[in-house]
N, CA, C and O atoms as a Tripos MOL2 file, in Angstrom:
@<TRIPOS>MOLECULE
protein
  284   283    71     0     0
PROTEIN
NO_CHARGES

@<TRIPOS>ATOM
      1 N          80.2180  107.5980  118.2900 N.3       1 UNK1
      2 CA         79.7190  108.4630  117.1010 C.3       1 UNK1
      3 C          79.2260  107.4220  115.9610 C.2       1 UNK1
      4 O          80.1210  106.7290  115.4770 O.2       1 UNK1
      5 N          78.0970  107.2550  115.5430 N.am      2 UNK2
      6 CA         77.5650  106.5330  114.4200 C.3       2 UNK2
      7 C          77.3790  107.3700  112.7780 C.2       2 UNK2
      8 O          76.6260  108.2890  112.4570 O.2       2 UNK2
      9 N          78.2510  106.7180  112.0910 N.am      3 UNK3
     10 CA         78.2940  107.1650  110.8410 C.3       3 UNK3
     11 C          77.0640  107.1240  110.0140 C.2       3 UNK3
     12 O          76.2480  106.2130  110.1560 O.2       3 UNK3
     13 N          76.9010  108.1130  109.1270 N.am      4 UNK4
     14 CA         75.5980  108.0200  108.5160 C.3       4 UNK4
     15 C          75.9350  107.3340  107.0980 C.2       4 UNK4
     16 O          76.7790  107.8180  106.3440 O.2       4 UNK4
     17 N          75.2930  106.3100  106.8330 N.am      5 UNK5
     18 CA         75.3230  105.5430  105.5500 C.3       5 UNK5
     19 C          74.5640  106.2460  104.4670 C.2       5 UNK5
     20 O          73.4140  106.6130  104.7100 O.2       5 UNK5
     21 N          75.1230  106.4780  103.2450 N.am      6 UNK6
     22 CA         74.1540  106.8180  101.9670 C.3       6 UNK6
     23 C          74.3160  105.8110  101.0590 C.2       6 UNK6
     24 O          75.3440  105.1600  100.8710 O.2       6 UNK6
     25 N          73.1040  105.6890  100.4170 N.am      7 UNK7
     26 CA         72.9050  104.7050   99.3690 C.3       7 UNK7
     27 C          72.4720  105.4570   97.9790 C.2       7 UNK7
     28 O          71.4510  106.1380   97.8910 O.2       7 UNK7
     29 N          73.3710  105.2420   96.9330 N.am      8 UNK8
     30 CA         73.1580  105.6260   95.9160 C.3       8 UNK8
     31 C          73.2140  104.7530   94.5320 C.2       8 UNK8
     32 O          73.6810  103.6270   94.7060 O.2       8 UNK8
     33 N          72.8960  105.0060   93.4340 N.am      9 UNK9
     34 CA         72.7670  104.0310   92.5510 C.3       9 UNK9
     35 C          73.6330  104.6930   91.1190 C.2       9 UNK9
     36 O          73.4070  105.7360   90.5050 O.2       9 UNK9
     37 N          74.6240  103.7020   90.9010 N.am     10 UNK10
     38 CA         75.4980  104.3120   89.7660 C.3      10 UNK10
     39 C          75.1470  103.3510   88.6400 C.2      10 UNK10
     40 O          75.1680  102.1410   88.8630 O.2      10 UNK10
     41 N          74.8080  103.8580   87.3700 N.am     11 UNK11
     42 CA         74.3440  102.9570   86.3620 C.3      11 UNK11
     43 C          73.5290  101.6510   86.7010 C.2      11 UNK11
     44 O          73.8650  100.5510   86.2620 O.2      11 UNK11
     45 N          72.4990  101.8390   87.4660 N.am     12 UNK12
     46 CA         71.5630  100.8440   87.9530 C.3      12 UNK12
     47 C          72.0900   99.8460   89.2160 C.2      12 UNK12
     48 O          71.4130   98.9510   89.7210 O.2      12 UNK12
     49 N          73.5800  100.2560   89.6290 N.am     13 UNK13
     50 CA         73.9310   99.2830   90.6310 C.3      13 UNK13
     51 C          74.0450  100.1140   92.0440 C.2      13 UNK13
     52 O          74.5830  101.2150   92.1670 O.2      13 UNK13
     53 N          73.4840   99.4250   92.9770 N.am     14 UNK14
     54 CA         73.5190  100.1720   94.4490 C.3      14 UNK14
     55 C          74.9610  100.2490   94.9240 C.2      14 UNK14
     56 O          75.8340   99.4680   94.5450 O.2      14 UNK14
     57 N          75.1300  101.1590   95.7050 N.am     15 UNK15
     58 CA         76.4970  101.3510   96.3880 C.3      15 UNK15
     59 C          76.2200  102.4050   97.7510 C.2      15 UNK15
     60 O          75.4200  103.3350   97.8500 O.2      15 UNK15
     61 N          77.0800  101.9390   98.6140 N.am     16 UNK16
     62 CA         76.7900  102.6810   99.9560 C.3      16 UNK16
     63 C          78.1850  103.6060  100.0820 C.2      16 UNK16
     64 O          79.2100  103.3170   99.4650 O.2      16 UNK16
     65 N          78.0920  104.5280  100.7940 N.am     17 UNK17
     66 CA         79.3270  105.4880  101.2480 C.3      17 UNK17
     67 C          79.0490  106.0500  102.6050 C.2      17 UNK17
     68 O          77.9460  106.2670  103.1060 O.2      17 UNK17
     69 N          80.0830  106.2240  103.0510 N.am     18 UNK18
     70 CA         80.1850  106.4840  104.5550 C.3      18 UNK18
     71 C          80.8030  108.1200  104.9800 C.2      18 UNK18
     72 O          80.9190  108.6170  106.1000 O.2      18 UNK18
     73 N          81.1170  108.6790  103.6840 N.am     19 UNK19
     74 CA         81.8730  109.9530  103.9730 C.3      19 UNK19
     75 C          81.0580  110.7440  102.7200 C.2      19 UNK19
     76 O          80.3030  110.1970  101.9150 O.2      19 UNK19
     77 N          81.3530  111.9420  102.7640 N.am     20 UNK20
     78 CA         80.9020  113.0570  102.0150 C.3      20 UNK20
     79 C          81.7060  113.0860  100.4960 C.2      20 UNK20
     80 O          82.8600  113.4940  100.3610 O.2      20 UNK20
     81 N          80.9220  112.6100   99.4840 N.am     21 UNK21
     82 CA         82.1090  112.6450   98.2960 C.3      21 UNK21
     83 C          81.1220  113.5390   97.1090 C.2      21 UNK21
     84 O          79.9090  113.7460   97.0690 O.2      21 UNK21
     85 N          82.1670  113.9130   96.2640 N.am     22 UNK22
     86 CA         81.3890  114.8560   95.0600 C.3      22 UNK22
     87 C          81.3220  114.0120   94.0640 C.2      22 UNK22
     88 O          81.7570  112.8610   94.1200 O.2      22 UNK22
     89 N          80.7170  114.5760   92.9820 N.am     23 UNK23
     90 CA         80.8460  113.7680   91.6890 C.3      23 UNK23
     91 C          82.2570  113.6560   91.1930 C.2      23 UNK23
     92 O          82.6940  112.5440   90.8960 O.2      23 UNK23
     93 N          82.8550  114.5210   91.1050 N.am     24 UNK24
     94 CA         84.1780  114.4950   90.7160 C.3      24 UNK24
     95 C          85.1730  113.4980   91.1880 C.2      24 UNK24
     96 O          86.0570  112.9710   90.5130 O.2      24 UNK24
     97 N          84.8620  113.2870   92.6270 N.am     25 UNK25
     98 CA         85.6930  112.2780   93.3760 C.3      25 UNK25
     99 C          85.1610  111.0230   92.9790 C.2      25 UNK25
    100 O          86.0080  110.1610   92.7460 O.2      25 UNK25
    101 N          83.7300  110.6410   92.8180 N.am     26 UNK26
    102 CA         83.3120  109.3800   92.2320 C.3      26 UNK26
    103 C          83.7810  109.5080   90.9670 C.2      26 UNK26
    104 O          84.2330  108.3680   90.8690 O.2      26 UNK26
    105 N          84.0020  109.9670   90.0170 N.am     27 UNK27
    106 CA         84.5780  109.9030   88.7230 C.3      27 UNK27
    107 C          85.8730  109.3240   88.7760 C.2      27 UNK27
    108 O          86.1690  108.2970   88.1640 O.2      27 UNK27
    109 N          86.7410  110.0450   89.5850 N.am     28 UNK28
    110 CA         88.1000  109.8950   89.8020 C.3      28 UNK28
    111 C          88.3280  108.2180   90.3960 C.2      28 UNK28
    112 O          89.2010  107.4420   90.0070 O.2      28 UNK28
    113 N          87.1970  107.9280   91.5110 N.am     29 UNK29
    114 CA         87.4220  106.7470   92.2620 C.3      29 UNK29
    115 C          87.2120  105.6290   91.1270 C.2      29 UNK29
    116 O          88.1510  104.8520   90.9570 O.2      29 UNK29
    117 N          86.1470  105.4930   90.3950 N.am     30 UNK30
    118 CA         86.0070  104.6220   89.3830 C.3      30 UNK30
    119 C          86.9990  104.7790   88.0450 C.2      30 UNK30
    120 O          86.8150  103.9570   87.1470 O.2      30 UNK30
    121 N          87.9330  105.6860   87.8810 N.am     31 UNK31
    122 CA         88.7250  105.7500   86.9100 C.3      31 UNK31
    123 C          88.3550  106.0350   85.7000 C.2      31 UNK31
    124 O          88.8890  105.5170   84.7200 O.2      31 UNK31
    125 N          87.2620  107.0140   85.6220 N.am     32 UNK32
    126 CA         86.5810  107.4080   84.2850 C.3      32 UNK32
    127 C          87.4310  108.2600   83.7010 C.2      32 UNK32
    128 O          88.0540  109.0300   84.4320 O.2      32 UNK32
    129 N          87.5940  108.2920   82.5320 N.am     33 UNK33
    130 CA         88.1710  109.5710   81.6270 C.3      33 UNK33
    131 C          86.9940  110.8980   81.5600 C.2      33 UNK33
    132 O          86.1000  110.9520   80.7150 O.2      33 UNK33
    133 N          87.1660  111.6740   82.3760 N.am     34 UNK34
    134 CA         86.2130  112.8590   82.3360 C.3      34 UNK34
    135 C          85.9690  113.4160   81.2240 C.2      34 UNK34
    136 O          84.8430  113.8450   80.9720 O.2      34 UNK34
    137 N          87.0950  113.5140   80.2740 N.am     35 UNK35
    138 CA         86.9040  114.0780   78.9190 C.3      35 UNK35
    139 C          86.1100  113.3540   77.9680 C.2      35 UNK35
    140 O          85.7400  113.8470   76.9020 O.2      35 UNK35
    141 N          85.8190  112.0730   78.3810 N.am     36 UNK36
    142 CA         84.9180  111.0470   77.3390 C.3      36 UNK36
    143 C          83.7700  110.5890   78.0490 C.2      36 UNK36
    144 O          83.3960  109.4260   77.8960 O.2      36 UNK36
    145 N          83.1430  111.4090   78.8430 N.am     37 UNK37
    146 CA         81.5700  110.8870   79.4800 C.3      37 UNK37
    147 C          80.6840  111.9970   79.5850 C.2      37 UNK37
    148 O          81.0760  113.1620   79.5130 O.2      37 UNK37
    149 N          79.3850  111.6280   79.7690 N.am     38 UNK38
    150 CA         78.2910  112.3100   80.0910 C.3      38 UNK38
    151 C          77.9300  111.7820   81.2600 C.2      38 UNK38
    152 O          77.9760  110.5760   81.5050 O.2      38 UNK38
    153 N          77.5120  112.7530   82.1230 N.am     39 UNK39
    154 CA         77.2020  112.4620   83.4600 C.3      39 UNK39
    155 C          75.6720  112.9430   83.9290 C.2      39 UNK39
    156 O          75.4500  114.1180   84.2170 O.2      39 UNK39
    157 N          74.6690  111.9370   83.9720 N.am     40 UNK40
    158 CA         73.4320  112.3830   84.5240 C.3      40 UNK40
    159 C          73.3050  112.0500   85.8010 C.2      40 UNK40
    160 O          73.6020  110.9480   86.2600 O.2      40 UNK40
    161 N          72.7520  113.2160   86.5740 N.am     41 UNK41
    162 CA         72.6500  113.2530   87.9130 C.3      41 UNK41
    163 C          71.0060  113.4580   88.3070 C.2      41 UNK41
    164 O          70.4600  114.5330   88.0580 O.2      41 UNK41
    165 N          70.3110  112.4060   88.9030 N.am     42 UNK42
    166 CA         68.9310  112.6400   89.1410 C.3      42 UNK42
    167 C          68.0430  113.0430   87.9890 C.2      42 UNK42
    168 O          67.1840  113.9200   88.0840 O.2      42 UNK42
    169 N          68.3220  112.2910   86.7990 N.am     43 UNK43
    170 CA         67.5630  112.7440   85.4920 C.3      43 UNK43
    171 C          67.9350  113.8890   85.0030 C.2      43 UNK43
    172 O          67.1180  114.4950   84.3090 O.2      43 UNK43
    173 N          69.0080  114.3590   85.1970 N.am     44 UNK44
    174 CA         69.2740  115.8080   84.6350 C.3      44 UNK44
    175 C          70.8150  115.7090   84.0970 C.2      44 UNK44
    176 O          71.6990  115.2240   84.8040 O.2      44 UNK44
    177 N          71.0270  116.1500   82.9460 N.am     45 UNK45
    178 CA         72.5790  116.1110   82.3790 C.3      45 UNK45
    179 C          73.3150  117.0670   83.3450 C.2      45 UNK45
    180 O          72.9610  118.2410   83.4570 O.2      45 UNK45
    181 N          74.2940  116.5660   84.0040 N.am     46 UNK46
    182 CA         75.2100  117.4310   84.8120 C.3      46 UNK46
    183 C          76.4780  118.1330   84.2390 C.2      46 UNK46
    184 O          77.4470  117.4680   83.8720 O.2      46 UNK46
    185 N          76.4440  119.5990   84.1650 N.am     47 UNK47
    186 CA         77.4730  119.9600   83.6120 C.3      47 UNK47
    187 C          78.9560  119.6850   84.1750 C.2      47 UNK47
    188 O          78.9970  119.4980   85.3910 O.2      47 UNK47
    189 N          80.0520  119.6360   83.5570 N.am     48 UNK48
    190 CA         81.2620  119.2460   84.0140 C.3      48 UNK48
    191 C          81.9030  120.2900   85.0480 C.2      48 UNK48
    192 O          82.7190  119.9390   85.9000 O.2      48 UNK48
    193 N          81.5030  121.4610   84.9080 N.am     49 UNK49
    194 CA         82.0570  122.6400   85.6530 C.3      49 UNK49
    195 C          81.4910  122.4410   87.1830 C.2      49 UNK49
    196 O          82.1420  122.7950   88.1660 O.2      49 UNK49
    197 N          79.9780  121.7280   87.2700 N.am     50 UNK50
    198 CA         79.4890  121.5970   88.8880 C.3      50 UNK50
    199 C          79.9510  120.4060   89.3680 C.2      50 UNK50
    200 O          79.3850  120.0410   90.3980 O.2      50 UNK50
    201 N          80.9100  119.5940   88.8890 N.am     51 UNK51
    202 CA         81.0460  118.2990   89.4120 C.3      51 UNK51
    203 C          81.5160  118.5500   90.7530 C.2      51 UNK51
    204 O          80.9450  117.9210   91.6440 O.2      51 UNK51
    205 N          82.3560  119.2700   91.0460 N.am     52 UNK52
    206 CA         83.0400  119.6060   92.2260 C.3      52 UNK52
    207 C          82.2710  120.0540   93.2650 C.2      52 UNK52
    208 O          82.7120  119.9370   94.4090 O.2      52 UNK52
    209 N          80.9610  120.6550   93.0280 N.am     53 UNK53
    210 CA         80.0730  121.3070   93.8690 C.3      53 UNK53
    211 C          78.8570  120.4890   94.2520 C.2      53 UNK53
    212 O          78.1180  120.7800   95.1920 O.2      53 UNK53
    213 N          78.6860  119.3040   93.3450 N.am     54 UNK54
    214 CA         77.5590  118.4700   93.8690 C.3      54 UNK54
    215 C          78.1010  117.3800   94.4270 C.2      54 UNK54
    216 O          79.0210  116.7280   93.9340 O.2      54 UNK54
    217 N          77.4750  117.1290   95.5960 N.am     55 UNK55
    218 CA         77.5210  115.9460   96.5230 C.3      55 UNK55
    219 C          76.8920  114.9050   96.7870 C.2      55 UNK55
    220 O          75.7440  115.0970   97.1870 O.2      55 UNK55
    221 N          77.2740  113.7230   96.6960 N.am     56 UNK56
    222 CA         76.0900  112.5960   96.6600 C.3      56 UNK56
    223 C          75.2320  112.7420   97.8960 C.2      56 UNK56
    224 O          75.7170  113.1650   98.9460 O.2      56 UNK56
    225 N          74.0080  112.4090   97.7860 N.am     57 UNK57
    226 CA         73.2400  112.3170   98.9700 C.3      57 UNK57
    227 C          72.4800  110.8910   98.9020 C.2      57 UNK57
    228 O          72.7680  110.0080   98.0950 O.2      57 UNK57
    229 N          71.5860  110.8190   99.7620 N.am     58 UNK58
    230 CA         71.1230  109.4130   99.8030 C.3      58 UNK58
    231 C          69.8520  109.4100   98.5630 C.2      58 UNK58
    232 O          69.0730  110.3120   98.2530 O.2      58 UNK58
    233 N          69.9920  108.1330   98.0620 N.am     59 UNK59
    234 CA         69.1090  107.6700   96.9420 C.3      59 UNK59
    235 C          69.3910  108.4190   95.8280 C.2      59 UNK59
    236 O          68.4400  108.5390   95.0560 O.2      59 UNK59
    237 N          70.5140  109.0120   95.4840 N.am     60 UNK60
    238 CA         70.7030  109.8000   94.4100 C.3      60 UNK60
    239 C          70.9670  108.5260   93.2860 C.2      60 UNK60
    240 O          71.2740  107.3820   93.6190 O.2      60 UNK60
    241 N          70.7640  109.0230   91.8100 N.am     61 UNK61
    242 CA         70.8170  108.0310   91.0310 C.3      61 UNK61
    243 C          71.6070  108.7040   89.8850 C.2      61 UNK61
    244 O          71.2940  109.7960   89.4100 O.2      61 UNK61
    245 N          72.5000  108.0690   89.5440 N.am     62 UNK62
    246 CA         73.7510  108.3990   88.6170 C.3      62 UNK62
    247 C          73.8290  107.6730   87.5780 C.2      62 UNK62
    248 O          73.8120  106.4530   87.7410 O.2      62 UNK62
    249 N          73.9190  108.1350   86.4510 N.am     63 UNK63
    250 CA         74.2520  107.3930   85.1490 C.3      63 UNK63
    251 C          75.6790  107.9470   84.4890 C.2      63 UNK63
    252 O          75.9780  109.1390   84.4130 O.2      63 UNK63
    253 N          76.2770  107.1350   84.1520 N.am     64 UNK64
    254 CA         77.6110  107.7260   83.4810 C.3      64 UNK64
    255 C          77.6180  107.1450   81.9950 C.2      64 UNK64
    256 O          77.5250  105.9180   82.0320 O.2      64 UNK64
    257 N          77.6850  107.5600   80.9290 N.am     65 UNK65
    258 CA         77.8330  107.2460   79.6460 C.3      65 UNK65
    259 C          79.0210  107.7190   79.1360 C.2      65 UNK65
    260 O          79.2750  108.9230   79.1220 O.2      65 UNK65
    261 N          80.0150  106.5990   78.5790 N.am     66 UNK66
    262 CA         81.2250  107.0060   77.9840 C.3      66 UNK66
    263 C          81.1000  107.0060   76.5970 C.2      66 UNK66
    264 O          80.3360  106.2740   75.9660 O.2      66 UNK66
    265 N          81.8570  107.8330   76.1290 N.am     67 UNK67
    266 CA         81.9670  108.0000   74.4830 C.3      67 UNK67
    267 C          83.1620  107.2260   73.9630 C.2      67 UNK67
    268 O          84.3370  107.2930   74.3220 O.2      67 UNK67
    269 N          82.6740  106.5850   73.1690 N.am     68 UNK68
    270 CA         83.7800  105.5640   72.4710 C.3      68 UNK68
    271 C          83.8330  106.0030   70.8560 C.2      68 UNK68
    272 O          82.7870  106.0540   70.2080 O.2      68 UNK68
    273 N          85.0780  106.3030   70.2810 N.am     69 UNK69
    274 CA         85.3130  106.3960   69.0220 C.3      69 UNK69
    275 C          85.4390  105.0980   68.3930 C.2      69 UNK69
    276 O          85.7590  104.0530   68.9590 O.2      69 UNK69
    277 N          85.1240  105.2780   67.0240 N.am     70 UNK70
    278 CA         85.3800  103.9560   66.2390 C.3      70 UNK70
    279 C          85.3730  104.3450   64.6820 C.2      70 UNK70
    280 O          85.1520  105.4840   64.2720 O.2      70 UNK70
    281 N          85.6460  103.2360   63.8800 N.am     71 UNK71
    282 CA         86.0290  103.6920   62.4770 C.3      71 UNK71
    283 C          85.7930  102.2200   61.6530 C.2      71 UNK71
    284 O          86.0010  102.1510   60.4410 O.2      71 UNK71
@<TRIPOS>BOND
     1     1     2 1
     2     2     3 1
     3     3     4 2
     4     3     5 am
     5     5     6 1
     6     6     7 1
     7     7     8 2
     8     7     9 am
     9     9    10 1
    10    10    11 1
    11    11    12 2
    12    11    13 am
    13    13    14 1
    14    14    15 1
    15    15    16 2
    16    15    17 am
    17    17    18 1
    18    18    19 1
    19    19    20 2
    20    19    21 am
    21    21    22 1
    22    22    23 1
    23    23    24 2
    24    23    25 am
    25    25    26 1
    26    26    27 1
    27    27    28 2
    28    27    29 am
    29    29    30 1
    30    30    31 1
    31    31    32 2
    32    31    33 am
    33    33    34 1
    34    34    35 1
    35    35    36 2
    36    35    37 am
    37    37    38 1
    38    38    39 1
    39    39    40 2
    40    39    41 am
    41    41    42 1
    42    42    43 1
    43    43    44 2
    44    43    45 am
    45    45    46 1
    46    46    47 1
    47    47    48 2
    48    47    49 am
    49    49    50 1
    50    50    51 1
    51    51    52 2
    52    51    53 am
    53    53    54 1
    54    54    55 1
    55    55    56 2
    56    55    57 am
    57    57    58 1
    58    58    59 1
    59    59    60 2
    60    59    61 am
    61    61    62 1
    62    62    63 1
    63    63    64 2
    64    63    65 am
    65    65    66 1
    66    66    67 1
    67    67    68 2
    68    67    69 am
    69    69    70 1
    70    70    71 1
    71    71    72 2
    72    71    73 am
    73    73    74 1
    74    74    75 1
    75    75    76 2
    76    75    77 am
    77    77    78 1
    78    78    79 1
    79    79    80 2
    80    79    81 am
    81    81    82 1
    82    82    83 1
    83    83    84 2
    84    83    85 am
    85    85    86 1
    86    86    87 1
    87    87    88 2
    88    87    89 am
    89    89    90 1
    90    90    91 1
    91    91    92 2
    92    91    93 am
    93    93    94 1
    94    94    95 1
    95    95    96 2
    96    95    97 am
    97    97    98 1
    98    98    99 1
    99    99   100 2
   100    99   101 am
   101   101   102 1
   102   102   103 1
   103   103   104 2
   104   103   105 am
   105   105   106 1
   106   106   107 1
   107   107   108 2
   108   107   109 am
   109   109   110 1
   110   110   111 1
   111   111   112 2
   112   111   113 am
   113   113   114 1
   114   114   115 1
   115   115   116 2
   116   115   117 am
   117   117   118 1
   118   118   119 1
   119   119   120 2
   120   119   121 am
   121   121   122 1
   122   122   123 1
   123   123   124 2
   124   123   125 am
   125   125   126 1
   126   126   127 1
   127   127   128 2
   128   127   129 am
   129   129   130 1
   130   130   131 1
   131   131   132 2
   132   131   133 am
   133   133   134 1
   134   134   135 1
   135   135   136 2
   136   135   137 am
   137   137   138 1
   138   138   139 1
   139   139   140 2
   140   139   141 am
   141   141   142 1
   142   142   143 1
   143   143   144 2
   144   143   145 am
   145   145   146 1
   146   146   147 1
   147   147   148 2
   148   147   149 am
   149   149   150 1
   150   150   151 1
   151   151   152 2
   152   151   153 am
   153   153   154 1
   154   154   155 1
   155   155   156 2
   156   155   157 am
   157   157   158 1
   158   158   159 1
   159   159   160 2
   160   159   161 am
   161   161   162 1
   162   162   163 1
   163   163   164 2
   164   163   165 am
   165   165   166 1
   166   166   167 1
   167   167   168 2
   168   167   169 am
   169   169   170 1
   170   170   171 1
   171   171   172 2
   172   171   173 am
   173   173   174 1
   174   174   175 1
   175   175   176 2
   176   175   177 am
   177   177   178 1
   178   178   179 1
   179   179   180 2
   180   179   181 am
   181   181   182 1
   182   182   183 1
   183   183   184 2
   184   183   185 am
   185   185   186 1
   186   186   187 1
   187   187   188 2
   188   187   189 am
   189   189   190 1
   190   190   191 1
   191   191   192 2
   192   191   193 am
   193   193   194 1
   194   194   195 1
   195   195   196 2
   196   195   197 am
   197   197   198 1
   198   198   199 1
   199   199   200 2
   200   199   201 am
   201   201   202 1
   202   202   203 1
   203   203   204 2
   204   203   205 am
   205   205   206 1
   206   206   207 1
   207   207   208 2
   208   207   209 am
   209   209   210 1
   210   210   211 1
   211   211   212 2
   212   211   213 am
   213   213   214 1
   214   214   215 1
   215   215   216 2
   216   215   217 am
   217   217   218 1
   218   218   219 1
   219   219   220 2
   220   219   221 am
   221   221   222 1
   222   222   223 1
   223   223   224 2
   224   223   225 am
   225   225   226 1
   226   226   227 1
   227   227   228 2
   228   227   229 am
   229   229   230 1
   230   230   231 1
   231   231   232 2
   232   231   233 am
   233   233   234 1
   234   234   235 1
   235   235   236 2
   236   235   237 am
   237   237   238 1
   238   238   239 1
   239   239   240 2
   240   239   241 am
   241   241   242 1
   242   242   243 1
   243   243   244 2
   244   243   245 am
   245   245   246 1
   246   246   247 1
   247   247   248 2
   248   247   249 am
   249   249   250 1
   250   250   251 1
   251   251   252 2
   252   251   253 am
   253   253   254 1
   254   254   255 1
   255   255   256 2
   256   255   257 am
   257   257   258 1
   258   258   259 1
   259   259   260 2
   260   259   261 am
   261   261   262 1
   262   262   263 1
   263   263   264 2
   264   263   265 am
   265   265   266 1
   266   266   267 1
   267   267   268 2
   268   267   269 am
   269   269   270 1
   270   270   271 1
   271   271   272 2
   272   271   273 am
   273   273   274 1
   274   274   275 1
   275   275   276 2
   276   275   277 am
   277   277   278 1
   278   278   279 1
   279   279   280 2
   280   279   281 am
   281   281   282 1
   282   282   283 1
   283   283   284 2
@<TRIPOS>SUBSTRUCTURE
     1 UNK1         2 RESIDUE 1 A UNK
     2 UNK2         6 RESIDUE 1 A UNK
     3 UNK3        10 RESIDUE 1 A UNK
     4 UNK4        14 RESIDUE 1 A UNK
     5 UNK5        18 RESIDUE 1 A UNK
     6 UNK6        22 RESIDUE 1 A UNK
     7 UNK7        26 RESIDUE 1 A UNK
     8 UNK8        30 RESIDUE 1 A UNK
     9 UNK9        34 RESIDUE 1 A UNK
    10 UNK10       38 RESIDUE 1 A UNK
    11 UNK11       42 RESIDUE 1 A UNK
    12 UNK12       46 RESIDUE 1 A UNK
    13 UNK13       50 RESIDUE 1 A UNK
    14 UNK14       54 RESIDUE 1 A UNK
    15 UNK15       58 RESIDUE 1 A UNK
    16 UNK16       62 RESIDUE 1 A UNK
    17 UNK17       66 RESIDUE 1 A UNK
    18 UNK18       70 RESIDUE 1 A UNK
    19 UNK19       74 RESIDUE 1 A UNK
    20 UNK20       78 RESIDUE 1 A UNK
    21 UNK21       82 RESIDUE 1 A UNK
    22 UNK22       86 RESIDUE 1 A UNK
    23 UNK23       90 RESIDUE 1 A UNK
    24 UNK24       94 RESIDUE 1 A UNK
    25 UNK25       98 RESIDUE 1 A UNK
    26 UNK26      102 RESIDUE 1 A UNK
    27 UNK27      106 RESIDUE 1 A UNK
    28 UNK28      110 RESIDUE 1 A UNK
    29 UNK29      114 RESIDUE 1 A UNK
    30 UNK30      118 RESIDUE 1 A UNK
    31 UNK31      122 RESIDUE 1 A UNK
    32 UNK32      126 RESIDUE 1 A UNK
    33 UNK33      130 RESIDUE 1 A UNK
    34 UNK34      134 RESIDUE 1 A UNK
    35 UNK35      138 RESIDUE 1 A UNK
    36 UNK36      142 RESIDUE 1 A UNK
    37 UNK37      146 RESIDUE 1 A UNK
    38 UNK38      150 RESIDUE 1 A UNK
    39 UNK39      154 RESIDUE 1 A UNK
    40 UNK40      158 RESIDUE 1 A UNK
    41 UNK41      162 RESIDUE 1 A UNK
    42 UNK42      166 RESIDUE 1 A UNK
    43 UNK43      170 RESIDUE 1 A UNK
    44 UNK44      174 RESIDUE 1 A UNK
    45 UNK45      178 RESIDUE 1 A UNK
    46 UNK46      182 RESIDUE 1 A UNK
    47 UNK47      186 RESIDUE 1 A UNK
    48 UNK48      190 RESIDUE 1 A UNK
    49 UNK49      194 RESIDUE 1 A UNK
    50 UNK50      198 RESIDUE 1 A UNK
    51 UNK51      202 RESIDUE 1 A UNK
    52 UNK52      206 RESIDUE 1 A UNK
    53 UNK53      210 RESIDUE 1 A UNK
    54 UNK54      214 RESIDUE 1 A UNK
    55 UNK55      218 RESIDUE 1 A UNK
    56 UNK56      222 RESIDUE 1 A UNK
    57 UNK57      226 RESIDUE 1 A UNK
    58 UNK58      230 RESIDUE 1 A UNK
    59 UNK59      234 RESIDUE 1 A UNK
    60 UNK60      238 RESIDUE 1 A UNK
    61 UNK61      242 RESIDUE 1 A UNK
    62 UNK62      246 RESIDUE 1 A UNK
    63 UNK63      250 RESIDUE 1 A UNK
    64 UNK64      254 RESIDUE 1 A UNK
    65 UNK65      258 RESIDUE 1 A UNK
    66 UNK66      262 RESIDUE 1 A UNK
    67 UNK67      266 RESIDUE 1 A UNK
    68 UNK68      270 RESIDUE 1 A UNK
    69 UNK69      274 RESIDUE 1 A UNK
    70 UNK70      278 RESIDUE 1 A UNK
    71 UNK71      282 RESIDUE 1 A UNK
């Protein structure tokens, strides 16, 4: 059985995956603090409540912007 490779782009960098993963799993894998970020999925801001329902497909473009406080 040949596994289907999917290519996606995260913050402009190309990645390949071999299994089905959700946006939430991706955020956890890269150790982002989900409380302090905005996620853009294929040019649309993605609501946090949908992160478990959206699975990465081939050629997806994901941008993650982290919020940093300062003073």
